[in-house]
N, CA, C and O of each residue as an XYZ file, in Angstrom:
576
protein
N     290.078    100.669    164.948
C     289.948    101.472    165.877
C     290.185    102.825    165.298
O     291.022    103.068    164.429
N     289.335    103.729    165.882
C     289.259    105.103    165.363
C     289.823    105.590    166.557
O     289.458    105.428    167.721
N     291.143    106.455    165.895
C     291.892    107.010    166.851
C     291.494    108.515    167.726
O     291.003    109.293    166.907
N     291.533    108.883    168.543
C     291.094    110.425    168.950
C     292.000    110.864    168.629
O     292.988    110.322    168.133
N     291.750    112.228    168.932
C     292.489    113.417    168.104
C     293.843    113.026    169.275
O     293.687    112.598    170.418
N     295.333    113.362    168.493
C     296.002    113.597    169.408
C     296.698    114.972    169.433
O     297.210    115.585    168.497
N     296.601    115.268    170.591
C     297.038    116.940    170.850
C     298.045    116.680    172.100
O     297.967    115.933    173.076
N     298.946    117.538    171.694
C     300.359    117.644    172.729
C     300.831    118.822    172.932
O     301.250    119.500    171.994
N     300.837    119.277    174.288
C     301.272    120.654    174.623
C     302.774    120.703    174.821
O     303.445    119.877    175.439
N     303.194    121.775    174.215
C     304.625    121.981    174.489
C     304.717    123.573    175.199
O     304.201    124.635    174.847
N     305.687    123.195    176.448
C     305.443    124.586    177.403
C     306.841    124.852    177.717
O     307.437    124.042    178.427
N     307.629    126.219    177.135
C     308.691    126.529    177.734
C     308.859    127.496    178.752
O     308.308    128.597    178.731
N     309.441    127.187    179.438
C     309.518    128.042    180.689
C     310.983    129.081    180.616
O     312.151    128.714    180.487
N     310.448    130.449    180.746
C     311.809    130.786    180.502
C     311.353    132.824    180.739
O     310.714    133.505    179.937
N     311.815    133.176    181.758
C     311.450    134.890    181.890
C     312.066    135.432    180.787
O     311.280    136.164    180.185
N     313.216    135.366    180.246
C     313.624    136.044    179.295
C     313.105    136.029    177.828
O     313.001    136.977    177.050
N     312.719    134.330    177.592
C     312.113    134.327    176.064
C     310.651    134.721    176.142
O     310.069    135.093    175.124
N     309.967    134.644    177.448
C     308.528    135.021    177.580
C     308.469    136.581    177.349
O     307.604    137.234    176.766
N     309.999    137.130    178.165
C     309.902    138.658    177.735
C     310.254    139.357    176.508
O     310.398    140.562    176.302
N     310.375    138.254    175.659
C     310.917    138.917    174.374
C     312.552    139.308    174.117
O     312.939    140.030    173.198
N     313.268    138.783    174.955
C     314.606    138.938    174.965
C     315.438    138.224    174.338
O     316.604    138.542    174.107
N     314.929    137.275    174.040
C     315.582    136.135    172.989
C     314.001    135.040    172.470
O     312.837    135.109    172.867
N     314.598    134.201    171.551
C     313.590    133.594    170.817
C     313.697    132.389    171.637
O     314.693    132.105    172.303
N     312.504    131.611    171.553
C     312.295    130.404    172.131
C     313.033    129.100    171.289
O     312.354    128.727    170.333
N     313.959    128.558    171.438
C     314.733    127.982    170.406
C     314.227    126.382    170.899
O     314.163    125.555    169.990
N     313.921    125.990    172.097
C     314.009    124.567    172.615
C     312.504    124.375    172.470
O     312.219    123.179    172.410
N     311.688    125.012    172.411
C     310.419    124.805    172.211
C     309.711    124.171    171.005
O     308.905    123.273    170.759
N     310.639    125.370    170.213
C     310.326    125.065    168.547
C     311.237    123.599    168.052
O     311.017    122.787    167.154
N     312.323    123.695    169.070
C     313.119    122.656    168.319
C     312.060    120.867    168.938
O     311.979    119.764    168.398
N     311.615    121.275    169.903
C     310.613    119.998    170.428
C     310.112    119.655    169.636
O     310.302    118.525    169.186
N     309.012    120.751    168.996
C     307.944    120.652    168.059
C     308.402    119.986    166.514
O     307.675    119.269    165.826
N     309.665    120.382    166.206
C     309.994    119.640    164.768
C     310.693    118.526    165.095
O     310.888    117.645    164.258
N     311.101    118.452    166.228
C     311.601    116.731    166.791
C     310.196    115.898    166.525
O     310.089    115.029    165.660
N     309.053    116.348    167.489
C     307.756    115.560    167.203
C     307.363    115.416    166.174
O     306.922    114.309    165.867
N     307.372    116.539    165.186
C     306.722    116.154    163.729
C     307.679    115.196    162.986
O     307.241    114.465    162.097
N     308.705    115.193    163.265
C     309.883    114.081    162.641
C     309.390    112.516    162.770
O     309.326    111.587    161.964
N     309.082    112.660    164.116
C     308.916    111.163    164.658
C     307.226    110.961    164.794
O     307.033    109.799    165.152
N     306.313    111.478    164.678
C     304.981    111.039    164.987
C     304.394    111.202    163.776
O     304.241    112.348    163.355
N     303.953    110.051    162.988
C     303.670    109.612    161.817
C     301.941    110.349    161.323
O     301.594    110.789    160.227
N     301.063    110.227    162.762
C     299.873    110.455    162.748
C     299.638    111.962    162.750
O     300.501    112.725    163.183
N     298.509    112.381    162.282
C     298.015    113.735    162.275
C     298.189    114.223    163.898
O     297.827    113.349    164.685
N     298.617    115.307    164.436
C     298.835    115.794    165.794
C     298.652    117.202    166.142
O     299.707    117.829    166.240
N     297.844    117.691    166.300
C     297.726    119.035    166.690
C     298.927    119.638    167.703
O     299.015    118.776    168.577
N     299.639    120.422    167.928
C     300.364    121.311    168.927
C     299.852    122.587    169.554
O     299.394    123.546    168.933
N     299.991    122.473    170.918
C     299.272    123.345    171.667
C     300.361    124.186    172.412
O     300.526    123.962    173.611
N     301.067    125.080    171.824
C     302.093    125.793    172.397
C     302.259    127.021    173.374
O     301.581    128.005    173.077
N     303.103    127.120    174.558
C     302.988    127.768    175.529
C     304.321    128.258    175.631
O     305.078    127.291    175.545
N     305.017    129.432    175.791
C     305.796    130.242    176.430
C     305.495    131.131    177.370
O     304.896    132.187    177.164
N     305.946    130.689    178.551
C     305.368    131.509    179.912
C     307.046    131.603    180.501
O     308.098    131.048    180.185
N     306.570    132.795    181.690
C     307.714    132.904    182.124
C     308.098    132.019    183.526
O     306.999    132.049    184.080
N     308.754    131.451    184.199
C     309.444    130.683    184.986
C     308.847    130.867    186.669
O     309.438    130.826    187.748
N     307.831    131.020    186.411
C     306.649    131.178    187.809
C     305.929    129.911    188.249
O     305.049    129.344    187.602
N     306.369    129.573    189.322
C     305.535    127.992    190.003
C     303.843    128.616    189.765
O     303.144    127.829    189.127
N     303.260    129.696    190.130
C     301.649    129.678    189.859
C     301.517    129.726    188.179
O     300.570    129.128    187.669
N     302.150    130.200    187.617
C     302.036    130.157    185.860
C     302.005    128.992    185.248
O     301.159    128.662    184.418
N     303.277    128.075    185.781
C     303.487    127.047    185.329
C     302.163    126.104    185.627
O     301.581    125.526    184.710
N     301.787    126.018    186.885
C     300.558    125.057    187.460
C     299.614    125.559    186.535
O     299.198    124.761    185.694
N     299.322    126.362    186.524
C     298.268    126.968    185.746
C     297.932    126.476    184.321
O     296.847    126.011    183.972
N     299.192    126.675    183.434
C     299.418    126.181    182.351
C     299.348    124.497    182.356
O     298.362    124.074    181.752
N     299.992    123.741    182.779
C     299.771    122.577    182.970
C     298.565    121.977    182.858
O     298.226    121.116    182.047
N     297.673    122.698    184.089
C     296.344    122.385    184.253
C     295.349    122.679    183.033
O     294.439    121.917    182.706
N     295.623    123.779    182.466
C     294.936    124.062    181.093
C     295.142    123.263    180.079
O     294.193    122.900    179.384
N     296.379    122.874    179.841
C     296.868    121.791    178.570
C     296.262    120.744    178.882
O     295.858    120.047    177.951
N     295.997    120.282    180.353
C     295.431    119.034    180.695
C     293.853    118.916    180.548
O     293.216    118.185    179.790
N     293.434    119.769    181.413
C     292.000    119.597    181.201
C     291.201    120.294    180.562
O     289.998    120.032    180.588
N     291.709    121.344    179.845
C     290.715    122.497    178.771
C     291.259    122.131    177.609
O     290.489    122.062    176.652
N     292.409    121.872    177.438
C     293.038    121.561    175.961
C     292.718    120.098    175.454
O     292.321    119.686    174.364
N     293.056    119.422    176.718
C     292.834    117.910    176.633
C     293.951    117.603    175.658
O     293.789    117.254    174.489
N     295.248    117.799    176.362
C     296.516    117.243    175.649
C     296.416    115.904    176.167
O     295.806    115.620    177.198
N     297.060    115.041    175.393
C     297.213    113.680    175.910
C     298.858    113.661    176.091
O     299.340    112.578    176.421
N     299.577    114.560    175.936
C     301.153    114.760    176.327
C     301.177    115.696    176.447
O     300.494    116.459    175.763
N     302.333    116.248    177.785
C     302.673    117.700    177.504
C     304.264    117.720    177.839
O     304.678    117.331    178.932
N     305.030    118.148    176.929
C     306.288    118.331    177.137
C     306.714    119.559    177.628
O     306.240    120.577    177.125
N     307.736    119.658    178.752
C     307.916    120.707    179.036
C     309.834    121.109    179.226
O     310.666    120.384    179.771
N     310.031    122.240    178.687
C     311.573    122.740    178.561
C     312.016    123.695    179.781
O     311.060    124.354    180.190
N     312.877    123.867    180.269
C     313.326    125.011    181.033
C     312.684    124.659    182.372
O     311.941    123.721    182.659
N     313.255    125.840    183.255
C     313.042    125.950    184.567
C     313.278    124.719    185.511
O     312.578    124.571    186.513
N     314.439    123.693    185.122
C     315.322    122.796    185.761
C     316.587    122.938    186.468
O     316.979    121.962    187.107
N     317.337    124.078    186.451
C     318.438    124.240    186.761
C     318.546    124.436    188.665
O     317.722    123.995    189.466
N     319.411    124.972    188.890
C     319.551    124.934    190.591
C     318.922    126.409    191.147
O     318.639    126.621    192.326
N     318.768    127.364    190.057
C     318.319    128.571    190.756
C     317.004    128.190    191.395
O     316.236    127.253    191.176
N     316.969    129.308    192.346
C     315.250    129.343    192.872
C     314.468    129.812    192.215
O     313.354    129.988    192.709
N     314.704    130.187    190.911
C     313.517    130.406    190.056
C     313.454    129.151    189.216
O     312.439    129.179    188.519
N     314.157    128.091    189.038
C     313.886    127.088    188.235
C     313.041    126.062    189.311
O     313.498    125.334    190.192
N     311.657    126.291    188.897
C     310.776    125.490    189.598
C     309.994    124.544    188.711
O     309.104    123.959    189.329
N     310.052    124.358    187.925
C     309.463    123.179    187.087
C     308.961    122.025    187.501
O     307.782    121.709    187.342
N     309.906    121.256    188.112
C     309.924    120.211    188.596
C     308.648    120.006    189.629
O     307.749    119.167    189.690
N     309.013    121.228    190.449
C     308.171    121.440    191.927
C     306.553    121.668    191.367
O     305.635    121.088    191.947
N     306.334    122.422    190.374
C     305.015    122.833    189.917
C     304.592    121.736    189.117
O     303.391    121.479    189.195
N     305.260    121.052    188.393
C     304.828    119.648    187.562
C     304.276    118.621    188.856
O     303.196    118.041    188.959
N     305.380    118.638    189.730
C     304.766    117.440    190.660
C     303.853    117.975    191.454
O     303.052    117.166    191.922
N     303.674    119.482    191.859
C     302.237    119.519    192.510
C     300.898    119.422    191.669
O     299.854    119.386    192.319
N     300.816    119.370    190.121
C     299.594    119.057    189.585
C     299.570    117.812    189.048
O     298.498    117.477    188.543
N     300.647    116.883    189.018
C     300.551    115.569    188.511
C     299.628    114.503    189.202
O     299.531    114.365    190.422
N     298.940    113.740    188.214
C     298.105    112.570    189.065
C     299.034    111.467    189.086
O     299.120    110.715    190.057
N     299.806    111.336    187.930
C     300.670    110.091    187.947
C     302.208    110.738    187.606
O     302.398    111.549    186.699
N     303.258    110.223    188.507
C     304.630    110.907    188.076
C     304.844    109.358    187.469
O     304.158    108.336    187.435
N     306.141    109.744    187.023
C     306.995    108.472    186.359
C     308.588    108.534    186.731
O     309.486    108.952    186.000
N     308.691    108.080    187.883
C     309.716    108.149    188.607
C     311.073    107.439    187.324
O     310.979    106.511    186.521
N     312.012    108.200    187.581
C     312.875    107.578    186.540
C     313.299    108.252    185.368
O     314.447    108.167    184.932
N     312.219    109.050    184.749
C     312.273    109.788    183.893
C     313.003    111.164    183.562
O     313.482    111.580    182.507
N     312.910    111.779    184.957
C     313.653    113.053    184.919
C     315.382    112.767    185.176
O     316.226    113.518    184.685
N     315.707    111.671    185.947
C     316.986    111.208    185.999
C     317.546    110.898    184.576
O     318.493    111.521    184.096
N     316.905    109.911    183.951
C     317.094    109.542    182.239
C     317.513    111.000    181.584
O     318.653    111.243    181.188
N     316.218    112.095    181.522
C     316.673    113.183    180.641
C     317.936    113.926    181.383
O     318.666    114.596    180.652
N     318.227    113.860    182.701
C     319.404    114.767    183.003
C     320.724    113.879    182.521
O     321.676    114.501    182.050
N     320.798    112.294    182.642
C     322.006    111.637    181.963
C     322.080    111.974    180.753
O     323.221    112.299    180.426
N     321.308    112.028    179.943
C     321.380    112.271    178.535
C     321.904    113.930    178.263
O     322.645    114.296    177.351
N     321.284    114.799    179.339
C     321.727    116.106    178.957
C     323.043    116.430    179.243
O     323.635    117.317    178.627
N     323.709    115.564    180.425
C     324.684    116.164    180.760
C     326.212    115.849    179.629
O     327.334    116.345    179.737
N     325.544    114.567    178.289
C     326.592    114.896    177.426
C     326.645    115.787    176.952
O     327.734    115.811    176.379
N     325.851    117.117    176.693
C     325.871    118.036    176.224
C     325.691    119.460    176.908
O     325.155    120.481    176.476
N     326.442    119.136    178.359
C     326.634    120.436    179.082
C     327.056    121.860    178.583
O     328.194    122.246    178.849
N     326.391    122.482    178.032
C     326.686    123.471    177.062
C     326.695    125.061    177.931
O     326.018    125.210    178.948
N     327.375    125.937    177.480
C     327.558    127.403    178.246
C     325.997    127.929    178.201
O     325.228    127.001    177.951
N     325.422    129.066    178.365
C     324.043    129.457    177.901
C     323.939    129.975    176.967
O     322.761    130.042    176.617
N     325.095    130.735    175.851
C     325.093    130.803    174.693
C     324.590    129.718    173.488
O     324.331    129.952    172.307
N     324.552    128.421    174.253
C     324.124    127.583    173.209
C     323.025    126.833    173.731
O     322.982    125.644    173.419
N     322.358    127.180    174.277
C     321.158    126.736    174.923
C     320.243    126.225    173.491
O     320.260    126.768    172.386
N     319.628    125.269    173.826
C     318.573    124.678    172.476
C     319.215    124.272    171.322
O     318.758    124.260    170.179
N     320.667    123.834    171.835
C     321.282    122.672    170.724
C     320.483    121.834    170.223
O     320.047    120.999    171.016
N     320.046    121.756    168.874
C     319.287    120.506    168.535
C     319.705    119.418    168.639
O     318.924    118.540    169.004
N     320.991    119.115    168.375
C     321.156    117.834    168.708
C     320.666    117.063    169.907
O     319.944    116.066    169.904
N     321.305    117.846    171.165
C     321.051    117.775    172.291
C     319.578    117.272    172.383
O     319.131    116.127    172.445
N     318.908    118.608    172.372
C     317.300    118.135    172.749
C     316.900    117.020    171.823
O     316.343    116.078    172.386
N     317.076    116.917    170.425
C     316.250    115.800    169.803
C     316.743    114.470    170.552
O     315.795    113.699    170.700
N     317.884    114.005    171.040
C     317.767    113.058    172.021
C     317.196    113.039    173.023
O     316.549    112.036    173.325
N     317.254    114.134    173.852
C     316.413    113.894    175.393
C     315.312    114.023    175.193
O     314.669    113.834    176.225
N     314.511    114.342    174.072
C     312.997    114.342    173.803
C     312.904    112.812    173.582
O     312.055    112.127    174.153
N     313.684    112.389    172.852
C     313.176    111.028    172.199
C     313.732    109.489    173.331
O     313.478    108.291    173.209
N     314.535    110.233    174.350
C     314.997    109.327    175.204
C     314.123    109.272    176.078
O     314.204    108.363    176.905
N     312.991    110.265    176.154
C     312.162    110.362    177.323
C     310.789    109.886    176.821
O     309.957    109.268    177.485
N     310.682    110.293    175.476
C     309.068    109.837    175.087
C     309.148    108.846    174.073
O     309.786    109.070    173.044
N     308.622    107.885    174.246
C     308.087    106.685    173.175
C     306.708    106.865    172.797
O     305.875    107.264    173.611
N     306.335    106.498    171.199
C     305.032    106.183    170.670
C     304.199    105.673    171.727
O     303.124    106.250    171.887
N     304.501    104.643    172.529
C     303.505    103.857    173.145
C     302.834    104.994    174.380
O     301.690    104.928    174.830
N     303.715    105.847    174.697
C     303.473    106.765    175.846
C     301.906    107.429    175.166
O     300.862    107.516    175.812
N     302.036    107.717    174.164
C     300.834    108.608    173.601
C     299.559    107.836    174.075
O     298.603    108.300    174.696
N     299.810    106.212    173.530
C     298.546    105.333    174.046
C     297.974    105.281    175.084
O     296.808    105.453    175.438
N     299.677    104.808    175.971
C     299.096    104.930    177.452
C     298.776    106.399    178.379
O     298.595    106.238    179.586
N     298.743    107.086    178.107
C     298.475    108.609    178.744
C     296.793    108.832    178.462
O     296.063    109.229    179.370
N     296.333    108.560    177.240
C     295.079    109.018    177.077
C     294.194    108.106    176.147
O     293.189    108.530    175.578
N     294.678    106.759    176.040
C     294.405    105.752    175.181
C     293.990    106.057    173.784
O     293.046    105.507    173.217
N     294.868    107.102    173.194
C     294.784    107.827    171.998
C     294.848    106.594    170.884
O     294.798    106.846    169.680
Protein backbone atom coordinates (compact mmCIF):
# COMPACT_ATOMS: atom_id res chain seq x y z
CA UNK A 1 0.00 0.00 0.00
CA UNK A 2 1.37 3.39 -1.00
CA UNK A 3 1.33 6.00 1.75
CA UNK A 4 -0.03 9.42 0.97
CA UNK A 5 2.07 12.44 1.85
CA UNK A 6 2.18 13.05 5.60
CA UNK A 7 1.69 16.75 6.21
CA UNK A 8 1.45 18.01 9.80
CA UNK A 9 0.50 21.50 10.84
CA UNK A 10 2.12 23.08 13.89
CA UNK A 11 0.51 26.30 15.11
CA UNK A 12 1.73 28.49 17.95
CA UNK A 13 -0.72 31.06 19.28
CA UNK A 14 1.16 33.85 21.03
CA UNK A 15 0.69 37.59 20.84
CA UNK A 16 4.25 38.33 21.94
CA UNK A 17 6.06 35.67 19.92
CA UNK A 18 4.09 36.58 16.78
CA UNK A 19 5.07 40.24 17.35
CA UNK A 20 8.75 39.28 17.65
CA UNK A 21 9.03 40.06 21.37
CA UNK A 22 10.49 36.60 21.96
CA UNK A 23 11.23 33.42 20.04
CA UNK A 24 8.65 30.66 19.66
CA UNK A 25 10.30 27.85 21.58
CA UNK A 26 7.29 25.55 21.99
CA UNK A 27 6.38 25.33 18.29
CA UNK A 28 9.95 24.50 17.35
CA UNK A 29 10.14 21.94 20.16
CA UNK A 30 6.98 20.25 18.87
CA UNK A 31 8.57 19.96 15.42
CA UNK A 32 11.77 18.53 16.91
CA UNK A 33 9.77 16.03 18.96
CA UNK A 34 7.74 14.94 15.93
CA UNK A 35 10.96 14.59 13.91
CA UNK A 36 12.40 12.28 16.52
CA UNK A 37 9.34 10.03 16.70
CA UNK A 38 7.95 9.92 13.16
CA UNK A 39 10.08 7.59 11.08
CA UNK A 40 8.38 8.25 7.73
CA UNK A 41 9.02 11.30 5.59
CA UNK A 42 6.74 14.14 6.60
CA UNK A 43 6.27 17.79 5.81
CA UNK A 44 5.77 20.45 8.45
CA UNK A 45 3.44 23.39 7.90
CA UNK A 46 4.36 25.86 10.64
CA UNK A 47 2.40 28.95 11.63
CA UNK A 48 3.07 31.50 14.37
CA UNK A 49 0.02 33.69 14.93
CA UNK A 50 -1.48 36.11 17.45
CA UNK A 51 -3.91 34.74 20.00
CA UNK A 52 -7.00 36.02 18.18
CA UNK A 53 -10.00 33.75 17.73
CA UNK A 54 -10.72 34.69 14.10
CA UNK A 55 -7.06 34.23 13.11
CA UNK A 56 -6.88 30.88 14.89
CA UNK A 57 -10.03 29.63 13.17
CA UNK A 58 -8.80 30.83 9.75
CA UNK A 59 -5.40 29.20 10.26
CA UNK A 60 -6.86 25.85 11.34
CA UNK A 61 -9.20 25.85 8.34
CA UNK A 62 -6.32 26.76 6.00
CA UNK A 63 -4.11 23.95 7.31
CA UNK A 64 -6.91 21.41 7.10
CA UNK A 65 -8.67 22.37 3.87
CA UNK A 66 -6.00 24.06 1.76
CA UNK A 67 -2.74 22.56 3.03
CA UNK A 68 -4.38 19.14 3.56
CA UNK A 69 -2.64 18.48 6.89
CA UNK A 70 -3.57 15.09 8.33
CA UNK A 71 -2.80 16.34 11.84
CA UNK A 72 -2.62 19.83 13.37
CA UNK A 73 -0.80 20.33 16.67
CA UNK A 74 -1.42 23.61 18.50
CA UNK A 75 0.32 25.28 21.39
CA UNK A 76 -0.59 28.38 23.36
CA UNK A 77 -3.77 30.23 24.11
CA UNK A 78 -5.14 27.73 26.61
CA UNK A 79 -4.81 29.66 29.87
CA UNK A 80 -7.48 31.40 31.94
CA UNK A 81 -7.02 34.89 30.42
CA UNK A 82 -9.82 36.27 28.25
CA UNK A 83 -7.45 36.30 25.25
CA UNK A 84 -6.70 32.59 25.64
CA UNK A 85 -9.24 31.37 23.09
CA UNK A 86 -7.54 28.40 21.40
CA UNK A 87 -9.97 25.77 22.76
CA UNK A 88 -13.01 27.77 21.69
CA UNK A 89 -11.59 28.53 18.24
CA UNK A 90 -10.60 24.90 17.74
CA UNK A 91 -14.00 23.60 18.76
CA UNK A 92 -15.70 26.09 16.41
CA UNK A 93 -13.98 24.62 13.33
CA UNK A 94 -13.59 20.93 14.21
CA UNK A 95 -15.70 18.25 12.58
CA UNK A 96 -14.71 15.71 15.22
CA UNK A 97 -13.77 16.35 18.81
CA UNK A 98 -11.75 13.86 20.83
CA UNK A 99 -13.12 14.11 24.36
CA UNK A 100 -10.54 13.59 27.06
CA UNK A 101 -7.44 14.64 25.10
CA UNK A 102 -7.50 18.17 26.50
CA UNK A 103 -7.77 16.86 30.03
CA UNK A 104 -4.96 14.37 29.41
CA UNK A 105 -2.65 17.14 28.18
CA UNK A 106 -3.54 19.37 31.15
CA UNK A 107 -2.92 16.49 33.56
CA UNK A 108 0.56 15.90 32.13
CA UNK A 109 1.35 19.62 32.05
CA UNK A 110 0.45 20.02 35.73
CA UNK A 111 3.58 18.03 36.57
CA UNK A 112 5.52 20.89 34.99
CA UNK A 113 3.68 24.00 36.15
CA UNK A 114 6.30 26.60 35.50
CA UNK A 115 6.63 30.36 35.79
CA UNK A 116 6.42 32.20 32.43
CA UNK A 117 10.21 32.50 32.09
CA UNK A 118 10.37 28.70 31.72
CA UNK A 119 7.75 28.50 28.98
CA UNK A 120 8.63 25.91 26.38
CA UNK A 121 10.60 23.60 28.69
CA UNK A 122 11.38 20.79 26.29
CA UNK A 123 10.91 17.85 28.64
CA UNK A 124 7.39 18.92 29.57
CA UNK A 125 6.49 19.69 25.99
CA UNK A 126 7.80 16.38 24.67
CA UNK A 127 5.81 14.40 27.22
CA UNK A 128 2.64 16.41 26.53
CA UNK A 129 2.97 15.94 22.77
CA UNK A 130 3.72 12.23 23.05
CA UNK A 131 0.94 11.60 25.56
CA UNK A 132 -1.64 13.09 23.23
CA UNK A 133 -0.48 11.89 19.81
CA UNK A 134 0.13 8.32 18.86
CA UNK A 135 1.32 7.07 15.47
CA UNK A 136 -2.09 5.52 14.85
CA UNK A 137 -3.60 9.03 14.89
CA UNK A 138 -1.91 9.84 11.61
CA UNK A 139 -3.52 6.85 9.95
CA UNK A 140 -6.92 7.36 11.51
CA UNK A 141 -7.18 11.06 10.75
CA UNK A 142 -6.79 10.89 6.98
CA UNK A 143 -5.90 7.31 6.04
CA UNK A 144 -2.26 8.27 5.54
